[in-house]
N, C-alpha and C positions, 0 to 999 in steps of 0.2 A: 646187453643193449647195443644195437647197431645204429650208427649215425652216418648220414650222407649229407655233407654240407653243400651249400649253394655258393657258386663262384660268381663274383661281380667284376664287370669291366666298366670302369668309370671313364667317361669322356668329359673333361672339365672345359669350362668356357674358354674360347679363344681370347687371349689378352688384348688383342687388337680390336675386339668388338666394342660397340658402344656400351658404356658402363651400366646402362639400365637394363641390358639384356642379361638376365641372370638364370636362364634356363640351363639345366644340366641333364643330359640324357644318360640313362642307366641301362646297360644291357645285362641280362641275368641268364644264368644257366641253372640246371636243376638244383634245388635245395630241398631235400626231403628228409623225413624222419620216420624210421621204422623201429618198432619196439614191441617186445613180447610182454612188457609190463603194462598193466591197465593204466589209463590216464587218471590222474588225481588232480586235485586243485593245485597242488604245489607244482606238479610237472607241467601243467598248462602255463602257469605264470612264468616258470623257468624257461619254457620254450619261447614265449613271447619276447623276452628281453635278450635271449641268446641269439635269435635269428634276426637281429636288427640290421641297420645299414652298416656296410663295411667301409665305405669311403668317407673320409673327413671332408665335407663339402666346403667349398671356398666361402669364407665368412662374409666378405663384402668387397665389392668393386670400388672403383675410385669415387663414385658418387653415391655410395650407400654408407650412411653413418649408423653403425650398429650400437644399439643401446643395451641389448641383452642377448647373450649367446650362451646357452647352457652347456654347449660342448666344450667351453673353456673354463668352466667352473669346477673346482675340486669337490665342492659339496653344494647342495641346493637349499635344503631345509625350508621348503616352501610351506605355507600355512595350509593345513588340511582339515577337512571335516567329513565324517567323524574321525576322531583320532584318540588313541589311548586305550587303556584296558577296559573302560566302560563302554566303548563303541560296540554297537551290535553287529557291525560288519567290519571286515579288515580295512576297507577303504583304499585310498591311494598309498602305495608303498614306494619309497625311494630306493633304487637299486642301481647297480653299475651295468652299463652296456659295454661289452668288450669286442674290439675288432682284432681277431686273432692274426690277421695278415699284417696289419700296420701297427699293431701294438697300442691301440687307442683304447682308453678307458673313460667312457662318458657316464655322467650321472643322469638317470632317467626315472620316470615314474610309471608304475604299472598298477592296474586294477582289474579284478576279475571276480566280482561278487555275483555271479550268475546263479548261485545256489540260495539266494536270499530274496525275501519279498520286500517291496517298497524301498528299493535301493536309491539313495540320494547322496552320492559322494561328490564333494567339492574340493578343488585344488586351486589355491590362489598364488599368482606370481608375486614377487616383491614389488614395491612401489617403483615405477619407472618414470623418471623425470624426462619430459619430452624435449626440453631444451628449446631450440628455435623451431622445431618441427611443427608443421601445420597438419600433416597427415602421417600416421604411423602404419607400418606394414608388419604383420606377424606371420612368420613361416613356421609350420608345424610338420615334423616328420613322425609318423606313427604307424602302428599296425593294429588291425582289428581281426579277431577270430570269428569265424563263421559259427552261427548258433547251431548248425547241424552237428557240431561236435559234442553237443550236450543234449542228446535226445531224451534222456530220462531225468537228468539232475538239474536242468536249468529251470528255475522258477520265474526269473524275470530277465531272460536273455534279450539284449538288443544289439544292434550293429551300428549305432550312432552315438555321438556325444555332443554336448553343447559348448560353444565358445562364446564367452560373454566379456564385457568390460565395464569398468566403473571409473569415471573421471573424478579426480580429487585435487584440491589445491594445496595439500600438504601431506607428507608421508606420516603414517601412523602404524604402530605395531599391531594394533587391533585391526582385524580385517573388517571391511565394510559389511553392513548387514547382508546376509546371504539369501534373504528371501528373493523370490523371482522379480518382484517389482523394483528392487534396488539396483538391478543390473540391466544393461541394454544388451540384447542378444545380437551377436554378430552373425552367427550361422549355426545351423545344426550340421555337423560334419559326418559324412559317411565315407566308407572306404572305396566306394565305386567298384572297380574291378579288382581292388586290392585285398578282398577278404581271402582267407585261406582256411583249408580244412585238411583232412587226412589225405585227400587225393589231389591236392594242388600245391603249387609252390607258394612260398611266402613272398609277398610284395610289400615294399615299404611305400606308404602313401605320403606325398608332400602336398600340403594345402597352404596357400598364401591368401590372406585376407588383409583388408586395410580399413582404417577408420579415420575420420576427421577429428582432431583434438583441439581444445581451446584452453583447458585448465593447465595447472602446473604439471600434472602427471596423471598416470593411469594405472589401474590394476587390471590384469587379465585373469579370468577364472575359467576353469575346465569343470564341467558338470557331467557326472556319469550317473545314469539311471538303470544300470544293469548290463553294461557291455563288458567285453573282455578286451581291454585296450592296453597298449604300451606306448606312451608318449616318449619318444626317443630323444628328440632335440627340439628346442624352441629358440627362434631368433626374432628379435624385435629391432626394426631399423626404420629409417626414413630416407627418402631419395632427395638428392640435391643436384642442381646444375653445377658442374665443376667450375673451379676458378679458371678463368681464361684471360688472355690478353689479346685484344683486337683493336685495330686502328690506334695503336699507341695508348690505349686505355686499359686498365686492369679492372676486371670484374670479380669480386669475391664469390666464394662458394655460396650458393643461394638455395635454401630449402624450397621445394615445390609448394604449391598452394593447397588449400584445404580440399579442393575437388580437382579431378583430373582435368576439367575444362578451364579451371582458373589459371591465369597467368600472373606471375610476379614480376614487377618492374624493379630492375637493379641499376643503380647509378654507378658509373665507373669513375675511377681516378686516373689521372694522367701518369704515365711513367716518368721517371726522373728526366729532367731537362726538356719536358714537353709541356704544352699549354693547350687548353681546349679551344677549338674553333666553333664547336657547338656541344652543348652538354651531352656527354656520352651516356646512352641508356641501352640496356639489353633486356629482352623479355624472356623469362624462364617458364617453359611450358610444364604441364603436369607430368610428362614422361621424362623429365630431367634433361631436356634438350633446350639449347638457347635458340631464339628466333627473333627476327626483326631488330637488327642492330641499327640504331640511329645515332648521329653525331660521332664525335671522336676527338682525338687530340693530334697535334702536329709538333714536330721538334721546334724548339726555339731557334731563332737566328743564331748562327755560330755553332750549331750542332747538326750533324748529318744523320738522317733517318736510316735505320737498318730494318728493312721490311721483313727480313727473315725471322728475327727474334724480337721485333718491336722495341728497339732500344734507340737512344739518341747519343751519338758519339761526338765528342768535342773536336772541332776542326783544329789541326796543328797550325803552328806559326807559319806565316807566309801564305796561308790560304784563308778563305772566308766563306761564309754562306749567308746570303740575305734571303728575303722573302721571294726574290725573283728566281732563284735557282733551288734545286732539290739536293744537290751534292756539294760537298766542299770543293771549291775550285781555287786555282792559283790567282794571286792578285793580278789585276790588269796592269797594263803598261804605266810606268811612272807613278806607281803606288806600292805600298807595302803594309803588312800587318806584323807587329812585333810581339804579339801575345796570342795564346791559344783561345779558341772560342770567339773569334772576331766576327761580327756581323757585316763588316765592311773593311776595306783597306784605305788607309790615309794616303793622300797625295804627297809626293816628295816635295821638298822645299822649292818654291818657285813655280810649282805646278798646281793646277786647280781642276776640279771636276765640275762640269756643267750641271746646274741644279735640276734640269729636266732629264738628265741621264740617270740610268740605274747604277747600282753599286758595282755592277760588272763592267762598266764602261771605263776607258782609259782617262788619265788626267792630261791636261794640256796647259801650255803657256798662254797668258792673255795676249790679245793682238796689240800692235803698235798703233800710233796715231795715223789718221788719214793723211794723204799727201796731195800736194798741188791744189790746195783750196783756192777757188777762183770765183770772182763775182762776174757772172755772165751778163746780167742785165739789171738795171735799177731805174725806176721812174718815181712819180710822186707817191704811189701806193703799193708798189710791188718790187720784188727782187728775185733773181734766180742765181743760185750758187751751185757749183759743181766741184768734184774732187776725185782723187784716185784712191785705189785700195791701199791699205797699209803695206809697208815693206817689211821683210823679215830681217832680223837683226844681225845674223851671221851666216856663215856658210854651212854650219852644222844644222842643216834643216831637218834631219831625220835622226831618230835614236838608233841604237845598235840593232834592234829587231826590224828596222825599216819603217816604223810608225812615225808619222808626222808629229812634230812638236806642237803645231798650231792646228786648231780646228778650221774647217773650211766654211763653216756656217757663220761667218762674220756679219754682224748687222750694225746699223748706225742709229744714233739717237741725236736729236738736235736739242740744244738748250740756248734760249735767248732770254737773258735776264731783263732786258729793257723792253720786251714785247708785252703789250697788254692783252687782255682776254679776247679782243676782237681780231687779233692777228690769226690768220689761217695758214696752215702748212699743207703742202701737197708734195709727197705722200703725207696723209694725216695720221698714220698709225704711230704708236708709241715708239716702235722700232721698225726699221725697214732695211732692205738690202740694195735699193737704188743708190747711185752715186750722184744724184742731183735732187735739189729741193727747191720749191717755189714758195715764196712768202707773199701773201696778199693782205689787203686791208691795213697796210702800214700808214703811219702818219707822215704827211709831207714835211720836208726839211727837218728830219729827225735822225739822230745817229743811233745805229743798232750794233750790238756786239753779238755775234752768233758763233756758237761752238758746235763742231761736229765730232761726236764721240764714236770711237770704234770699240765694239764690245761683243762678246758672246756670253756675257753674264757669268764669267768666271774670274773677273778681276776684282778682288776685294782687298780690304786692308789686311796686311800680312799679320798683324798682331791680334786680329779678332778671334782666331782659333775656331773658325766656323765649321771646320770639317772634323771635329771630334765625334766619335761614334758613341759617346756616352748617352746621347739623347735619342738614339735610334731604338725602336721597338718593333717587334714582329707584326704588330697591328698596323704599321704604316703602310700606306698604299704605295708600293714600289713603282707603280706604273703611272702615277698621276702626273699630268703635264699641265702647266699653266703658264700664261704669259706674264703673270706677276710673280717674280721670284723673290719677293720681299720676305718670305718665310723659308729659310734654308736650314735643313737639318734641325728643326726645333727652335732656331734663333729667329726672333722677329727683327728684321732689318729696316732701317730707314734708307730709302733709295739714295739719299744724299751721301750715305757712307760709302757707296760703291765708287771705287777709284778706277777710272778708265782713262786711257790716253786719248787726247783730242787735238784737233787743229782749230784755230780761231781766226775770224775775219771781222773787220769793222768797216761799215759803210754808212753813207748819209743819203736819204731819199731826196728827190728833186722837189722844187717849189711847185705850187699849184698853178696850172695854166687854165684860164677861163676859155676853153675851147669846147664848149658843149653845143651840140646840134639842137636846133629848135624846130618846132612845127612839123614834126614827122606825121605823114598822113598816107592813107591807102586810097589811091584814086580810082582803082578798078580791081575786081577780083572775080575769078571764075572758079570752076571745080578744081583746077590744078595750077593756076597761075595767079600772081598778084603783082600790081604795079605800085611802087612807093616813090614819094618825092619828099624833100625836106629843104629847109633854109640853111644858109651858111651861118657859122657861129659869128656872133657880133663881137666887136672890140678885140679882134685877134691880131696880135703884133707879129706873129710868125706865120709863114705860109703853111697851108694845109697840104700834106703830101698825099693823103688818100682818106676815103671813108670806109669804115668797116660796118657792114650790115649783118645782124644776126637774127634768126627766127627759130621758133620751136613751138610745138603744140602746147596749148595752155595747160593741159593735164600733166605735162612733163616739166613744168617750170621749176619744180623743186629739185629735180635731178640735174638741172643746168646742162642737159644734153642738147646743144644747139648746133645749127649749121650757119657758117659765115660766108660772106661775099665781100670782096674788096672792089671799090670803084673810085674813080676820081671825079665823077659827076655827082650832082645832087639829086639823082634819081637812080632807081634800080628796078629790074624786072626779075621776079622770083618764079622759078619753074619747079615742076615735079612735086607740088604740094598734094597732100591727101585730101580727097573730096569730103565734103560735109564735116570738116574739122575746124575748130577755132584755134587760130595762131596768134602768137605775140611777136611783135617786131620792135627792134631797137637799132639805133645808129650811133656811132661815135667817130670822131676824126683823129688823125694822127699828124703831129708836127715833129720837128727835130727834137723836141723835148719828150716825145713819147705820146701815147694815147691819152685823150681826154676821157671824161666820164661818159657813160651811155646816156642817150636821151630817155625821156619818159616812155613807158611801154604803151604801144598801140595795138589793139586787138581787132581782128577781123576773121570771119568764118567763110570758108570755101563753100561753093554750091555743090548740090548733088546732081550727077549727070542724069538727064532725062532718058537718054538712050539706054543707059545701064539699068535704070529701074525697069524700063520696058522689057529689056532682054531677060532680066532676072525673073520678072513675072511670067514671061512666056516659058522660060526654062522650068519654073516651078509647076506650071500647068501641064507641061509635057511629062514631067516625072510623075506627077499625081495620076495622070491618065494611064501611064504605063503600069503603075503599081496596081490600080484598080483592075485593069484588064488581066494582069498576072494573077491576082488573088481570085478573080472570077473563074479562070480556067483551072487553077489549083484546087478550088473547092469542088468543081465538077469532077476532077480526076479522083479526089479522095473519096467522094460519095460513091462513085462507080466501083472503086477498088474494094471499099468496105462491103458494099452489096454483094459483089462477086465472092469475096472470101467467106462471108457469113453463109451464103447459099451453099458453097462447097463444103464448109464445115458441118452444116446441118445434115447434108446428105451422108457424110461419114458417120455422124452420130446415129442416124436412123439405121444404118447398116449394122452397127455394133450392138444396138440395144434390142436384142431378141428375147431375153429372159427377164426383163425388168418387172418389178412389182407394179400393181395398178397405182395410178396417181391419186393421192388423197384429195377429197373435194375442197378442203379448206385452202389448199395451195394451188388449185388448178389454174386460177387466174392471176396468181401473185398479188392478190388484193387482200388486205388485212383490215378487220374492223378497227376503227379509231378508238382511242382511249385517251384519258387526260394525261398530261405530261408529267404528273407527279411520279417519280421513280419509286420502285419498291425499296431499293437500298440507295442511300445517298451518303457519300463520303466527301470530306473536304481535305485538300492537301495542306501540308504544313506551309507556313509562310516563309520557309527558308529561301526559296527562289521562286521565280515566275517562269512559266514555260517559254522556251525559246521560239516556238512557232504556234500559230493559231491552229484551230481545229480544222480549218479548210485546207491546210497544206497537205499535199500528197507525199507518200513515203518515197524516200530516195535510198536506193541500195548502196551501202558504203563500199561494196566491192567494185563499183564503177569508178571509184577514185584511184588514180595511179598511186597517190601517196595516202596511205591509211591515216596518217597523222592529220592530214587536212580534213578528213571526215570527222575526226575527234574534235578538232578545233571548231568545226562548224556546228556540230550537233550536241556537244557536251560541254559542260562548264568545268573549268579547272579550279580545284579547291586546294587551298593552302593546307599542307599536311599538319601544320601546327594547330589547326582547328579541329583535328580528329583525335579521339582517344579510343584505343582498343581495350575492351574490357575482358572478353573471353573468346576462346575459339569454340565455335558451335558446330563445325563440320569441316569437311574437306572436299576438294573437287579436282578436276583434271589439271587445273592451272596452279592451285595453291590452297591455302586455308580460307575458310569462310568464318568471319568473326562477327561478334556483336560489339558495338561501340557507341560513342556519343559524338555528335557533331554540333559545334557552336554555330549559332545562326545569327545573321545580320539583323539590325544594323549595328548593334553594340557588341555582338559576339560574346554576350554574357550568358544568355540562356542556351541550353543545348537540348537536343532530341536524340532518341534512339535511332540508330541506323544499322543496316547490314553492310559489312565490308568484305569484298572479295579481293584477295591479294594474289599477286603473281609471284611464283616461286623465283627466288634469286637465281640468276644464271640461266633463265629460260631463253630459248632461241628467239630470233626476231620474228619468225613465223608464229610462234606461240604468243608472242606479245601482240602481234596484229590480230590474231584470232581472238585473244582475250579482250581487246579493246573494240572489236567489231560489234560485239553484243551491246556495248555502251553506245556506239554510234547509232545502232538501231533503236535502243530503248530511249535515247535522248530525244527522238522525234515524236514521242507519244506523251499525251497528257490527258488521262481519263481516270475516273474514280475506280475503275475495275481493271486497270493496267498498271503493273508495278512502276513506281515513279523513280526516275534517276535523279539523285541529288547532284552528282557530278563525278569527276574522275581526278586522280592524282597521277600525273605523268612526269612531272618535273623533278621528282625525288623518288628514291627507292624505299620500300617496294612500290610498284605500280598498283593502284587500287581503284576499284569501282565502288561507289557509294550509292546505295539505294535505301528506300524506306524499309523499316524493320517490320517483318510480319511475324507476330508472336507465336502463332500456332503452326507454323511451318507448312509443309506440303499438304494438299487436300487429301490425298490417298491415305497417308499415315494418320492424319487427324481423324478421318472417318473410321479407320480401323480401331483406333484407341477409344473412340466414343461410339462404338457399335450399338445401335438401337436407342440412342439417347435423344434423338431429335424427332419432332413432329414433321409430318409430310410438308406442311406449309413452310416450316423453316428451311427444309431442303430445297423447296421451290425458290425461295428468296435467294439462296446461294447459287442455284442454277441460273436464275435470272441475271445475277451479277456477271457470271461467266459469259452468258450470251450477250449482254450489253457491251462488255469489253471486246468480244470478238466482232460485234457489229461495228464498233468504232474502228477496229483494225481493218475490217473489210472495206469500210468507207475510205480509209487511207490507202487502199489498194495494196495492203500488206497481207501476204499469205503466211500463216504461222508454220504449217507443215509438221508440227510435233505437239499438237494439242492433246494433253492427257492430264489426268488428275494429279500426277506427280509433278507437272509443270504449272500447277495452279497453287498459289500461296494464300493462306488465310490469316487475317490479323485478329486482334483481340476482340473486335466487334463482329467477328464472323463474316467479314466482307472478303469475298474472293477476288483475286487479282491475277491476271495473266502474266506469266513470267517465262524465262528460258527461251529467248527469241532466236530463231534460226536453227538450222541443222548443220552448222559449220563444224561442230565437234562430233566425236564418236558417240554412238548410243551407249549410255552407261551400262545397261544390262544387256550383255551380248545375246542372251537367250531370247530377248524380245526383238532382236534386230534381224532383218532379212537382207542379205547382201545382193545387190544388183550391180549392173555395170556402172550405174551412176552413184553408188555409195550404199550406205546402210539405211534401211527403212524400218520403223517400228510397226510391223505388219498388223498387230492387234488393234491399232487405232487408225490405220491408214485406209483410204478409199481404194476400191479395186482398180480404178483407172490410174491412180498414182503408183500402185504397186506394179501394174503391167506396163505403163507407158511413161512413168514419172511425170504425169500431168497433174501438177499441184495448182489448185484454184481455191477460191473461197468456198466452192461447193465441196471440195475434198475436206476442208476444215469443218464443214457442217457434218460430214460423216463422222469425223473424229469427235465432234461435240456430242453426237448420239452415243458414242462409246463412253464419254465422260458422264453423260446422263445416267447410263447403266451403272457405272462405277459408283456414283453418288447414291443411287437408290439401293445398291447392294452393299453399301458401307465399305467401299474400298476393296471389294473382291476382284481378283485378277480376271480380266476378260478372257474367255475361252479356256479358263482354268489351266490345266497342265498339258494342253494340246501342243503339238509341235507347230512350228511356223508353216510348214508345208500343208499340214492338216487344216490350219486356219484358212489359208489361201484357197485350197481346193473346195472347202465347205462353203465359203462365201460365193465362189463362182457357181456352185450348184444351187444357190438360193438360200442357204442356211442363214438364219439370223439368231442372235443371242435371245434366250427366253426371258420372259419378264422376271425381274427379281421378286423375292417374296414380299407380299403385301404392297406391291407396286400398283398405284392407281392406273386404271385402264387408259385414261387420257394421256398420262406420261409415257406409257409404253407405246401408244400409237404415235406419239411424237418421236420416239426412238426409231420406229419403223419408217416414218417419213424421212428421217435423216439418213437412213440406210437404203434409200432407193438406189437401184443399180444405175439408172439413167440420171446423171448428175444434174441435168436441167430440171428434173422433177423434184429435186430436194428443195426444202424451204430456204429462204434467206435468213440470216441472223436477225434482221429486223422483224421478220415474221415470227421467229421463235420468241423474241422478247415480247411481242404482242400476245402470243399464245399463252406464255407463262403469266403475263399480267392478268389475262382473262381468267385463268385457273385460280390465281390468288384471290380474285374478287368473288369467285364462285366456289367456296370450299365444299359444297355438296357434290360437286362434280368429281371430287377426289375420293368419294366413299366407295365407288365401284373399283375393286382391286382385280389384279390379274394373277391368280395363284395357280392356274392349271395350264402351263405352257404346252402340255402335250396335246391339248385340244385345239391349239391355234394352228390353223391351216397355213399361216404365213411363216411359221417356224417349224423346224424339225431338227432332231439330233442326228449325228452321223451314225453309220451302220454299226452293228454290234462287234465288228472286228476292231473297233477302237480299243486300245489297251486300257484306257481309263474307264470304260463302260462295261468291260467284261467282268462278271462276278465269278471269282474262283474260290475265295474264302473271305470270311469277315475281316480277318487281319489285313489281307492284301487290299481289300476294298477301302478300308480305313486309311491305309498307308497311301493309296493313290489320291485320296481327297485330303491328305495332310491332316488327318485326325487320328493318327495311330496312338495318341496318348490315351484314347478311350477304349483301347482293345480289351483291357481287363473288365471295364464296365459291361461291354457287350458279352464277354464270356460269362460273367456272373448272371446276366439276364438270359443266357442260353439263346442268343440270337445268332444262328449259324447259317441261315439260308437267305436267299435273295427275297423270297416271298415274305419272310418275317420282317426283314428290314424295310421293305416297301410299305408296310403297314404301320410304321412308326408315327407317333404323334408327339407334340411338344410336351404334353403331360407325362407321357411315358419316359421321355428323355429326362425330365426333371426328377421323376421317381428313381431313375438309374443313377442320379448324381451329376448329370450334365446340366449345369445351371446357367452357363454363359449364354446370353441371348444370341449373340453372333454365331457361336458354334452350333447352337440348336438350329438356326436358320440354314446354315451351310449343310448340316447333315440331312435335314428334312428336304432341302432342295435337291441334293444328290440322290436321296431315296426316291423322290418323285421321278427323276430320270431313269433310275433303275427299274421302277415300276413300268415305265414305257417300254423298256427293252424286253421285260418279261412278257 
């Protein structure tokens, strides 16, 4: 016997790769067996387990938790059926698999009962406790022998086996019932390209399946019904998001959810010496990756953060860290910390820190008392006191490092124990920095004691211990400033406890002098002048030195902003008054004893100047006349310009429109028959928010704003991220994930609704952020039942999100393909009517969509269609559908000819796109122009080609498509006309009975010439491959359909007899067969 062994080169995974990437590539060289001995059952079984895998695969990466690995077991002893001497077939046999190169000996199971009838071999794994897992993965390495090796002896040879599972809440030695209905089938597993025979190499197949689990554990079962199999290795594991530390919070290893799209929320715990500033949470995705980190922790005061390893280090003695700084810093001047981990440094003896200063500011000595306190003036009711700034107590005015011992912001405070509540001080503030103060409303012949305190709020009782750091916490606001320093470092102080140095003065007010002016009157008043007279005071013993007159507008009386005039006569002339204003006038006299009290208030109103009124009137008339004249000429200019431009533009259109189709009668005059206002589809928005703008507002392009954030603030609402809950990731886009979530709604934020959430990838560029939010700026301007509704945006926290209403059925094209043939024509018309209504609204807003297609229309649970994906600011997702011009990429299959050629996008070009959407809906999501190239589409449309009518499409709807595809854009209907047409069709169902099933007889449509690759018939297999139906090649071969003539005569009944039962596939094959008949 001669053996030729197969050599393996194993490339193991890179250790630096993400732990969920578990693929292993295996390169093989020839592994053949030649023998002069005939094959027997024993030699076949021996061959299967000898030529198994040679490399010991890596068991698990960092986030794979392995529950079962047969390659590490000395013996398996799994439960088998049938088993024992009474068994009619040998069944599963446990044997050793040996790796000759690496000296590995694995236990495995083989079965090869191809020589028996009714084979039913079962193999059960032991009970596997799932632990915290929500989803289990099973990886099987196996080989299967080709049935061609048993041409005469195989009675029940197969090339597949079944993998099943059975969940159980407790382990048991007895196997679960092995009937079919007791187990859930995971998959029927075949070797794919891995079968081997006498003329091929042996390939080891690796198959990975996964199941969601909920009970305590699970049994896996392998069922053989006549195959020649060798199960070499079985591994059962589950995937976890690895333990990580981020933002000074530790997140434990977390198993993924039951489904790939389910995310698991994990709460973090702060690292040692850290505290949370917001509850840290991390989301674990189904692929074992963390996403959307919120919240985190920060180091406590007295501890320095290490961003590299996310630890908090204690500050050494002589340093401190407060909430104001991030690193441990040395103590400021005149302070020190004697222990480690200090949140602040205590002031040295005799020094104090200003309460408004942060912990990083120096300590200072309190100021001395004011100097040269002097009484400048006193009379019966007022006094003026002045002083000089405090002096410094010695020549050592600065510390060793040059820092002043005294603060420069010395302020003063006045205390008067004998003053009642009527006494007023000027300045009136509690503390002030002027060196003079005026006291008014004093009592005559009264002695007052006034103290002037010098302070900067750092002079306190030495024994109060106010600067202990025991009461400081990191939650204190380190930057709070207040004028009331009665709460210092957690101690509530009485201001009477504050010890400040002061100077004191005692004085007595003068006696009352009855020198009051009487009978003040206004003898004359004009627009700007007033004449006053008054009588001398009676019974005055002292001569009068002068009279003081004051006046002020009556409206400003409370502010006491007055103007004064001194005179020695009992009359006065007041000038420069404001016309048409009511003034108040008072007079008082002055003697050697001071001023007397003011007289009673007298009021008088100045006149309005007649000349001024006349001049104002003439000026207003002149301005009004100039404005009217300017507007008149401007209107004439605008009308002339518009008339000229429209005439010129119409001439250009007439030159270009040489091959357009005839104008349909119903749109020739742009008049549409009226109908009642009841819509076919009516939806109501959620009461979460109300629209920002009314329906009459025109669209504003966000790109016209210099600051994109200004557009967001104007057109979109900011939503607090705390009101949003992400439930599952339902897709992905250019900018980030698309999720399903819940939004709490006002006014109580208790109820919530389903929403769709688009997130921006962390670390995105500023341009990507602007592009991402531009769509929200556009969407936020619209409010219509058939336009996707923007709930709001999240821009003040990460990640940045766009929140819209949730559309349960997703995009229209995918929804139609999944539900092929399930709707009546009237239902499709209702959906089309909703799309046209939404586009009519956008057109009235002067908004051009430019990318209207079924993929950009969303469908909710009530089958209401809504326009989405606003603007072409991003790259076209499917590159094969895009045509690149100098202006960017265009989806040519949906775009009007003038937009492709001249980038002329209008509402009329959106109407062309709507015609293609209409074709997509009636064909249940078929791709427009099938597999033609973009150049073929452009050339064909220019030659007059139009898409043929979909199968069973009503004649009226196909005529509406052709109207939308008029080459001359001015001949196309408006969206309002389309809505009216669809309403009329919905009211007249009998008009939908006439269908358009023979596109080849339509003179307005034609297919391209026979040199198109997709229409040339070379063979049945190639034709089916071109129309994406190669899965039915075997059906056509069995029916002996080999020529184009035979295929062109296909019917729906014949396809059903061949076993092609899907309605959508029947329609597609018959449609392409009709086109093939046209070519023939």
